[in-house]
C-alpha positions as CSV (number, residue, x, y, z in Angstrom):
1,M,86.6,89.9,83.8
2,N,83.4,90.9,81.6
3,G,80.2,91.4,84.0
4,R,78.3,90.3,81.3
5,S,79.4,87.0,81.2
6,R,79.8,86.1,85.2
7,S,78.9,83.2,86.4
8,L,77.3,82.3,89.6
9,D,78.8,78.8,90.1
10,N,82.4,80.8,90.4
11,P,82.5,82.2,94.3
12,L,84.9,84.7,93.1
13,N,81.7,86.3,91.3
14,W,79.6,86.5,94.1
15,S,80.3,90.3,94.6
16,F,78.7,93.7,93.1
17,G,80.3,96.9,91.5
18,I,81.0,100.2,93.7
19,G,82.0,101.9,90.9
20,R,84.8,103.2,88.1
21,L,88.0,104.9,88.9
22,F,90.7,105.2,86.2
23,Q,89.3,102.8,83.9
24,I,89.4,99.9,86.6
25,D,85.7,98.3,87.8
26,L,85.8,98.2,92.0
27,R,83.9,95.4,93.4
28,V,83.0,93.9,96.9
29,H,82.5,90.3,97.6
30,V,79.5,90.2,99.4
31,L,82.1,87.9,102.7
32,F,83.6,91.1,102.4
33,V,80.3,92.9,103.8
34,L,79.1,90.0,106.1
35,G,82.8,89.6,107.6
36,A,82.6,93.4,108.2
37,L,79.3,93.1,109.6
38,V,80.5,90.5,111.9
39,V,83.5,92.3,112.8
40,L,81.4,95.9,113.6
41,G,79.1,93.9,115.7
42,R,81.9,92.8,118.3
43,S,83.1,96.1,118.2
44,F,79.6,97.5,119.6
45,G,79.8,98.1,123.4
46,E,83.0,97.9,123.7
47,E,84.8,100.7,126.1
48,G,86.5,103.7,124.3
49,G,85.1,104.0,120.9
50,G,83.5,100.7,120.6
51,L,81.7,101.0,117.2
52,S,82.8,104.4,116.0
53,D,86.4,103.2,116.1
54,G,85.5,99.5,114.6
55,A,84.0,101.2,111.3
56,A,86.9,103.6,111.2
57,Q,89.8,100.6,111.6
58,L,87.8,98.9,108.7
59,A,87.6,102.1,106.6
60,I,91.2,102.6,106.7
61,L,92.2,98.8,105.9
62,F,90.0,98.6,103.0
63,L,91.4,102.0,102.1
64,I,95.0,100.7,102.4
65,V,94.0,97.0,100.9
66,L,92.5,99.1,97.8
67,L,95.6,101.8,97.3
68,H,98.0,98.6,97.1
69,E,96.0,96.6,94.5
70,F,95.9,100.0,92.6
71,G,99.4,99.7,93.0
72,H,99.4,96.3,90.8
73,C,97.1,97.7,88.3
74,F,99.4,101.0,87.7
75,G,102.7,98.9,87.8
76,C,100.9,96.2,84.8
77,R,100.0,99.2,83.1
78,A,103.6,100.7,83.0
79,T,104.8,97.5,81.7
80,G,102.4,97.9,79.2
81,G,99.6,95.1,80.3
82,E,96.1,96.2,80.9
83,A,94.7,96.5,84.9
84,I,90.7,95.5,84.5
85,E,89.4,95.1,87.9
86,I,90.2,95.4,91.2
87,L,88.0,92.9,93.9
88,M,88.0,93.1,97.1
89,W,87.2,90.1,99.5
90,P,87.6,89.3,103.1
91,L,91.4,87.5,102.5
92,G,92.3,91.1,101.1
93,G,92.3,92.3,97.4
94,L,92.6,90.7,94.1
95,A,93.8,93.1,91.0
96,S,92.6,91.5,88.1
97,V,95.7,92.3,85.6
98,A,96.8,91.0,82.4
99,P,100.8,92.3,82.1
100,P,103.0,91.0,79.0
101,H,104.4,87.9,79.5
102,R,107.7,88.4,80.4
103,W,109.2,88.2,83.4
104,R,110.2,91.8,83.7
105,A,106.3,93.1,83.4
106,H,105.0,90.2,86.3
107,L,108.5,91.3,88.4
108,V,107.1,95.2,88.3
109,T,103.6,94.2,89.0
110,A,104.3,92.1,91.5
111,L,106.0,94.5,93.4
112,A,104.3,97.7,92.8
113,G,101.3,96.4,95.4
114,P,103.7,96.5,97.9
115,A,106.0,99.8,96.9
116,V,102.8,101.3,98.3
117,N,103.1,99.8,101.6
118,V,106.4,100.8,101.4
119,L,106.2,104.6,100.4
120,F,103.3,104.8,103.1
121,C,105.8,103.1,106.0
122,L,108.5,105.6,105.2
123,L,105.6,109.0,105.4
124,T,103.9,107.5,108.2
125,A,107.2,107.1,110.0
126,A,108.4,110.3,109.3
127,V,105.5,112.5,110.5
128,L,106.3,110.2,113.7
129,I,109.2,111.1,114.0
130,V,108.9,114.6,113.1
131,W,105.8,114.8,115.2
132,T,107.6,113.4,118.8
133,G,110.7,113.7,117.9
134,S,111.9,110.6,118.5
135,L,112.8,107.3,116.1
136,A,110.9,104.9,119.2
137,A,107.3,106.6,118.2
138,V,107.7,103.7,115.5
139,P,106.4,100.7,115.7
140,W,109.9,99.2,114.1
141,N,109.4,95.7,116.0
142,P,107.8,92.9,113.0
143,F,106.1,90.7,116.1
144,H,104.6,94.2,117.3
145,V,103.7,96.4,114.6
146,F,101.0,98.2,116.5
147,R,102.9,98.8,119.4
148,P,105.5,101.8,119.3
149,L,109.2,101.1,120.5
150,D,108.3,104.0,123.2
151,F,105.3,105.3,124.6
152,A,106.4,107.8,126.5
153,V,107.4,110.0,123.5
154,F,104.1,110.3,122.9
155,E,102.1,113.9,123.8
156,A,99.0,113.1,122.4
157,W,97.9,109.5,121.8
158,A,94.6,110.7,121.2
159,V,95.7,111.7,117.7
160,Q,98.7,110.2,116.8
161,R,97.8,106.8,117.8
162,W,95.8,106.5,114.4
163,L,98.9,107.3,112.7
164,V,100.6,104.4,114.6
165,L,98.0,102.2,113.7
166,F,98.4,103.7,109.6
167,F,101.6,102.3,110.2
168,G,101.1,99.1,111.7
169,L,98.0,97.6,108.9
170,N,100.9,98.9,106.4
171,F,103.6,97.0,107.8
172,M,102.0,94.1,108.5
173,L,100.4,94.2,105.1
174,L,103.8,94.2,103.0
175,L,105.8,91.8,104.9
176,F,103.1,89.2,105.1
177,N,102.5,89.9,101.2
178,L,106.6,89.7,100.7
179,L,106.7,86.1,102.2
180,P,108.3,83.9,99.4
181,V,105.0,81.7,99.3
182,Y,102.9,81.5,95.4
183,P,100.1,83.3,95.0
184,L,101.4,86.1,97.7
185,D,103.6,89.5,95.5
186,G,106.7,87.7,97.6
187,G,105.6,84.1,95.4
188,Q,104.8,85.8,92.3
189,A,108.5,87.9,92.3
190,L,109.9,84.6,92.7
191,Q,108.3,83.3,90.4
192,S,109.4,85.7,87.9
193,I,113.5,86.2,89.1
194,L,113.5,82.4,88.1
195,W,111.4,82.7,85.3
196,P,114.1,83.8,82.8
197,R,117.1,81.2,84.6
198,M,114.4,77.7,84.4
199,G,111.7,79.0,81.8
200,Y,108.1,80.1,82.0
201,G,106.4,76.3,83.3
202,R,109.6,74.8,85.3
203,S,109.8,78.2,87.5
204,M,106.4,78.4,87.7
205,I,106.0,74.7,89.6
206,L,108.4,75.5,91.6
207,A,107.3,78.6,93.0
208,S,103.9,76.8,93.2
209,G,105.1,73.9,95.0
210,I,107.0,75.8,97.3
211,G,103.8,77.6,98.2
212,M,101.4,75.0,99.0
213,V,104.2,74.0,101.8
214,G,104.4,77.9,102.7
215,A,100.4,77.4,102.9
216,I,100.8,74.7,105.1
217,V,103.1,76.2,107.1
218,I,100.5,79.3,107.5
219,G,98.0,76.9,108.5
220,L,99.9,75.8,111.4
221,V,101.0,79.0,112.3
222,G,97.2,79.8,112.4
223,F,96.3,76.6,114.1
224,F,98.7,77.4,116.8
225,T,98.2,80.8,117.3
226,E,94.5,80.8,117.0
227,T,94.0,83.0,114.2
228,P,90.9,81.8,111.7
229,L,92.2,84.2,109.1
230,L,94.9,82.3,108.3
231,Y,92.9,79.1,108.0
232,F,91.6,80.7,105.1
233,I,94.8,82.3,103.9
234,A,95.8,79.0,103.8
235,I,93.6,77.1,102.3
236,F,92.8,79.5,99.6
237,G,97.1,79.6,99.4
238,Y,97.3,76.0,98.8
239,L,94.5,75.3,96.2
240,T,95.7,78.4,94.1
241,C,99.0,76.8,93.7
242,W,97.2,73.6,93.4
243,Q,95.0,74.8,90.2
244,Q,98.2,76.4,88.6
245,R,99.5,73.0,88.8
246,R,97.6,71.2,87.7
247,Q,96.8,73.8,84.3
248,L,100.7,73.7,83.9
249,R,100.3,70.0,83.3
250,M,96.7,70.0,80.8
251,A,99.3,72.8,78.8
252,G,102.2,70.4,78.9
253,E,104.2,72.8,80.5
254,M,106.4,70.8,82.6
255,E,110.5,70.1,82.2
256,T,110.7,72.1,78.5
257,G,108.0,73.9,76.8
258,P,105.7,73.2,74.2
259,F,107.9,73.2,71.4
260,G,110.2,70.3,73.4
261,Y,112.5,72.5,74.3
262,D,113.4,75.0,76.9
263,F,114.3,78.8,75.0
264,S,114.5,80.4,78.3
265,R,118.4,79.5,77.4
266,G,118.5,81.1,74.6
267,Y,118.3,80.8,70.5
268,S,121.7,80.3,70.8
269,S,121.6,77.5,72.1
270,L,120.0,75.2,69.9
271,E,123.3,75.6,67.5
272,N,125.5,72.4,67.3
273,G,128.2,71.6,69.6
274,G,130.4,74.5,68.5
275,E,130.8,74.0,65.0
276,S,131.8,77.4,63.4
277,A,128.7,77.7,60.4
278,S,131.6,78.9,58.4
279,E,134.8,77.5,57.9
280,A,136.4,81.2,56.8
281,H,136.7,83.9,59.3
282,P,134.2,86.8,59.2
283,G,135.3,90.1,59.4
284,F,134.0,92.9,62.0
285,F,131.2,94.0,60.0
286,A,130.4,90.8,58.8
287,R,130.1,89.6,62.9
288,R,128.2,92.8,63.9
289,R,125.9,91.5,61.1
290,M,125.5,87.8,62.4
291,K,125.0,88.9,65.8
292,R,122.3,90.8,65.1
293,E,120.5,89.4,62.9
294,A,121.0,86.3,65.2
295,R,119.5,88.8,68.0
296,R,116.8,89.2,65.5
297,Q,115.6,85.8,65.3
298,E,116.0,85.0,69.0
299,N,113.9,87.9,70.0
300,L,111.1,86.8,67.7
301,Q,111.6,83.0,68.8
302,R,111.2,84.3,72.4
303,E,107.8,86.0,71.6
304,A,106.6,83.4,69.8
305,Q,107.4,81.3,72.8
306,E,105.6,83.9,75.3
307,R,102.6,83.7,73.3
308,I,102.6,79.9,73.1
309,E,102.7,79.5,76.6
310,R,100.0,82.2,76.6
311,L,97.6,80.7,74.7
312,D,98.4,77.5,76.4
313,H,97.6,79.0,79.9
314,T,94.7,80.3,78.8
315,L,93.1,77.4,77.0
316,A,94.0,75.4,80.0
317,K,91.9,77.8,82.3
318,V,88.7,77.5,79.8
319,R,89.4,74.0,80.1
320,A,89.6,74.1,84.0
321,Q,87.2,76.9,84.2
322,G,85.1,77.6,81.5
323,L,85.2,80.4,79.2
324,G,83.5,82.7,81.5
325,S,86.2,82.8,83.6
326,L,88.5,84.6,81.3
327,T,89.6,88.1,81.8
328,R,88.5,90.9,79.4
329,A,92.4,90.8,78.3
330,E,92.6,87.4,77.8
331,R,89.3,87.2,76.1
332,R,90.6,89.9,73.0
333,F,94.4,87.9,73.2
334,L,92.3,84.9,72.6
335,E,90.3,86.1,69.7
336,E,94.1,88.5,68.3
337,E,95.6,84.5,67.8
338,S,92.9,82.8,66.2
339,G,93.0,85.8,63.7
340,R,96.7,85.7,63.5
341,R,96.4,82.0,62.5
342,Q,93.7,82.6,60.2
343,A,95.2,84.7,58.5
344,S,99.1,82.6,58.5
345,E,96.3,80.1,57.4
346,H,95.3,82.0,54.1
347,H,98.6,83.5,53.2
C-alpha cells in the first residue's frame, strides 16, 4: 500500500510505521496500541509477575502473529507474487500480498502463515518432551491449549511455563486460522481449492457465503462464552465477506465469467458436442501437434481470463473504495493493463 496515498477515511489507515524488513513495510494500528495499554493496565497490580508478565505475553503474541504474517508474505513471493506490507492491529495481523491470479498461488499464500505456527508447535513440543521426558508436558487438548496434560512432569515450571505459553499461543492461532471461514486462512484455502472446479467468481461467492454463516457462529460463541474479541472478529469477517460479494456482483462475476462462459472447465469444452474437426484420422505426430497447440491455446485463454478477472476485481475495488485503496501491486497491474490495451489499439 502506497503510504503517500493513504486516506484517513479508511480506518485501516489509522496506523504508523515501525520499520521495514525483507523489503516489507511494518505498520502498527493505533487501536493495537490502545488495546495493549488496556491489557497492561489490567495486569498491573496482579499477583505474581503482574505488569512484567503481561508485557512479556503481549510481546510473545506480537512476535508470533508477525512471523505468521511473514509466512504469508514469503509464501506469496515463492509463487511469483509481491508482498508489500504487514499491518498489526487488534484482531491480529493483515499481510498486504498480491499473489498471481492462480489457485495454487493463492492456496500456497494462504497456508504459508499457518505453516509457521505448525513449525513452532513442533519445535516447542519437541523441547518440552525432551526436557521433561514425557509427552504429557505438551498441552495437546485443543480446548485447553495452555494446560499441559500432566503438571507433575515439570521440575522447573517457572521457566517451562513460557514454553507452554508459546506452544499454546501457536496452537490456538493455528486452530482458529484453519477454520474454513473466509477471510480466515482456512476459508481462503477452501476458496482456492474450489477455484479450479467452479471458477474464481463462483468459488468466491460460495466461500464468502460460508464465511458469513461462520461469522454468525463465531459471534454466537463469543456471546455465550462472554468473549468480546470474538464479537469484533465476527463483525470484521461478516463485513469482509459482504464486501467481497458486493465487488464480485459489481464486476459481473456470478454464474459465469466476464465472457459469459466459465473457462474453469477448460478451453476444450468449447468444442461442439464431440464433432471431430476433420473426417480424416490424423497420425501420431499430428495428434501430438494438435494437443500441444490446444494446450497452448488453453493456456493463453486462461491467462487472458485471469487478467480480465483481476482487472474487473481491481476496478470494482476502485469504484467501491476509491483509487487510494489500491495496493502498490494493484496500481502497477492497472498501469500495465492500461499500457497493454493502448498498445493493442495502436496495432
